[in-house]
N, C-alpha and C positions, 0 to 999 in steps of 0.2 A: 659551387662546382669549380669556378675559376681558381679559388684558393687551393683546392685539392689538386688540381692539375699542376699548379706551380710547385706545391710541396713535393709531389711525386716526381715531377721532372727534375727538381734539384736533387732529391735523393738518388735518382738513377744516373743523372748527368746527361740528360737528353732534352729536347725542346718539349714545350707544352703541346705542341701540334702532334708530336710522336706519341706522347701519352694518350692524347685524344684519339688518334688512329687505333691504338691498341684497345681502348675501353669501348670503342664503336665497332670493333671487329673489321676495320678496313685493312686493305693490303698495303704493301710498301714498307713493312717493318720486319726486320729480321727475327727469327725465332728466339735468338739470345736475348735480344732487346725486349721482346714481348714478355718472356719469362722473368726478365728483371723488373719490368714495370709491374707485373702481376705480384711478384714477391714484395716489392715496395708497398703496395697496397695492403698486403697482409701484415707487414711489419709495422706500418704506420697505423694500423687499426681501421683502415677504410673498407667499407663492404665492396666486393666485386660487383660488377654489373650483372644483373640476373642470368644473362646468356653465358656468363663465364664462372658461375658458381659451381658447376658440376665438376670442374677440373680440380685436381689436387694442387695445393699450393707448393711451391718449392721450398717449403720449410721442413725442418727436421727437429723434432724435440729432442733435447738433450737433458735427460732427467737424473739429478744427482741428489744424494741424500743430504750432503752438506758441503760447505766450502772451507770449514775450519781445518780439515785434514788436508794438507797440501797435495795429496795424491790426487784429489778429485779436480781442482783447478788444472793440474798438469794434464789429465786426461782430456778435460775440456778444451784446453789450448790445442793439443794435437788433433783431436777429432774435429773441432771447429774449423781449424785451418785447412784440414783435408776436405771437409764438406764445401768450404768456400771455393776451393779450386774447381769443384765440379758444378758450381753455380747454385749450390744448395745453401740455405741460410739457417744456421743453427739457432734455435730458441732455448735458451738456458732456463730450466725449471728446477729450482732448488727447493727442497722440502724444508718447512719450518715446523718446530714444535708448536702444536696447538693452532697452526695455521693451515696453509694450503697443503694437502696430502698428495701423495703420489696418484691416488685415484682421481682427485679433483684436477690435477694437471693433465691426466689422460683425457678426461672430458673436455677440457679447454683445447687441447690440441686436436681432438676429433671434430670439434667445432670449427677450427681453423683449417680443416681438410688437409692436415700435413702429409707430406710425402712418406714420412717414416719416423721412427722413434728409436733412439738409443738410451738404454738404461745402463749407468755406470755405478753399481752398488745400489741396492734397493730391495724392496720386499720380495722379489723373485729369489733372493738367497736365503730367506727365512722360511722354513717349512710351515710354521704355525701362523704365519701372517695371512691376511686376505689377498686373494690373487684374482678376483673377478675382472678387474680392470684389464688384466692381460688377455683374459678371454674375449673381452670386447674388441680388443685390438685384432686378435686372431680371426674373430668372426667377421670383421670388416676387411681382412686381407691387408692390413697395414704392415708394411715391412718394419721388422723389429730385430735389433742385435742387442745381446747382453754382454756385459763385461764382468768376467769372472764367474765362478761357479754358481749355478742355479739349482733349484729344486728340479726333480724329474718331471716329464710329461707337459711342460709348457710349450714345446714344439717350436721353439725359436733357436736359431744359430747363436752360439756363444764364443767369445774370445777370452781365453783364460790364462793366467799365469799358473803354472804347475805347482799346486800347493805341496804336493808329496815331495817333489824335488827340492823345493824351498826348505822344507823342514829337515829333510835329510842332509842338506848342506850345512844348516845351522847346528843340527845335532852333532854331526861328525866334527865340526869346527870345535865346539865346546868340549866334546869328548877328547879330542887330540890335545887339548889344554889341561886335561886331567880332571875335568868336572865329572863327578859322579852323581851328584844330586842335582838334576836338571829339571826345571819346571816349565810349564807352558801357561802363558797368559793369553786367553782366547776370547772370542766374541760369546754371545749367548748360545745356549745349547741347540737351538734349532738353526743356527747360522751354518750354511753349507760349507764355506771355505774353511771355517774353524773346525767343523767335523772332519774334513778332509786332513787337515793338519794334524789333528789328534791321531787319526788312523795311521798316518804316515809315521808319526813319532813311535807308536806302538810297534809298527813294522820294523823300524830301524833299530829300536832298543829292546825289543822282546817283551818289554813290560814297562808301563808307566804308572806308578801308583796314583789313585784318584786323589790322594793328598797333595800331589805335585801338580794338579791341574786347577787353574782358577779362571773363572769366567767373569767378564766385565763389559760394561758398556765401552764403545770405541772412543776413549778420551784419555787425556793425561790423568784426570781424576780417577777414572775406572782403573787404570793401570797401577796407580798409587795404592788404591785400596786392595787390589788383588795381590800385589807384590808384598804388602805388609804381612798378609796371611802366610804366603809361601816362604818368606824369609824366616818366620817363626818356626816353620817346619824343617829349616835347615837347607833349603835350596840355595845354591851358589851360582847356578847358571840358568838364565832365563831366555826362553825363546818366545817372542811376542807376535801376535797376529797383525800389529800395525806399528808404525813408528811412534804415534802419540802414546800408545800403550807402553812402548819401551822407554819413552821419556818419563812416563809415571813411575816406572820401575826404578829409574835412576833417582828420581826425587824421593821415593820411598826409602831406598837404601841410605840415602844422605841423611834423611830425618832420623834414621836409627843410628847414625854415627858410623855407617859402613862405607868405605871407599869403593868407588867404581873406577877401574876394574880390579884393584888389589883384593877386595873381599868378595864383590858381586860382579859377574860378567853378564852382559845384556846384548841380545841380538833382536833387531827390530825387523820390520818387513814393509817394503815399498821402495825405500831409499827416496823419500820425498825431498822436497826442496829444504835446503839448509841443514840436513842432517850431518854434513861435514863440518858444521860451524857450531855444533853443540859442545858442551864441555862435560865429559870428554866427547870427541866426534864419534858419532854411533856407528857401531858395526851393524849392518843390515843386509836384508835380502832384496836386491834390486828387481822390481818389475820392469820388463822392457817396454816401456810405455809408448815410445815412438812407434815401434813395430806393431804393437798390439792396436794402437789407435788407427793406424792406416789400414790394418786388416778389418777392423770394424766397419770402417767407411766403404772399403771395397765390397764387403758382404751386403751392406745396406744398399749400396748404389746398384749392385746386380739385381737385387730384389726390386728396386724402384724401376728399373729398366725392364722388368718382366721375366727375368731369369728365375728358374727354380733353384733354391738354395737349400741343401739339406740341413735339417735342425741338429747339426753335429756341434761339437765343442773343439775349437782349435786350441791346443795347448802350447803355450810359449815357455821357453826355458828361462828360469830366473838366474841371477848371478849373485854370489855372496861377495859382499864388499867389506873387507876387514879394516876396521878403524881402531879407535882407542878405547871402546867400551868392553873389550874382551881381553883377558890375559890368563896366565896360568891360575889353576884353581889354588885357593889359599891352603897352606898346609895345616892340618888339624892340630 
């Protein structure tokens, strides 16, 4: 017990006596300090005293599908920083292939009596994926906010970058450069943001041949494989659903001896870290991560404080960032 008091006191920056007063429910401790001590107990893995277990921890689960795509650490940094300013402690939960699943993380977070959960990319965006763990959160009235497009009827508020505007910007950019055979490299068929991008492309172009649409896993390797097929079908301009997919397209073009952007133009999506340092620097559509992340935390905090938040989707405007991976279409 004494060691626990010392560890928690060091973590919070208070005396062991103050920690003892919190654990024993005695007066003379500010609410901010009390919450800090309880959060430290949760973070360090110590059980709360029995009389304090009914209270929700000041923890917020931040569930991400991966960390290899730089867009997810970027969201985590913004959201985590904004949570910390409110006295909430983010708990990073990253899914691993063959390891801890999204549903497993939800169970762990519920055991820790978290104050809320933010999902930034996950099974909520896939129509054919299991969604029972979201219903468990809803049944327990746990505040939840989703980042980017989700399937219908989950009942959670979402903060999204406008996929339709993103594709329209990219398509018009490639068209203005003279590209007539424009292809799309998207995620799986049940992936909602990808479905929105395809619908937007068809709206702006009038028609997009199925032969000019390729689906892939969100990785450089997936983009490489998808682009190889589309290049063989004569596509010269590529709109991709993520920056790693776009880098895969660049690699596929080079493996075929085609210069980017002289022969193949590529537009990514996200404007994640270091895309201005690639060769060539990647033209991409930027998600407003800072604004989106702050909106996520505002929605979550409102729910934590007892306010009713409509299960609406806030759409944020993307921005086309033109760099060196796009150029005039090659002359036949």
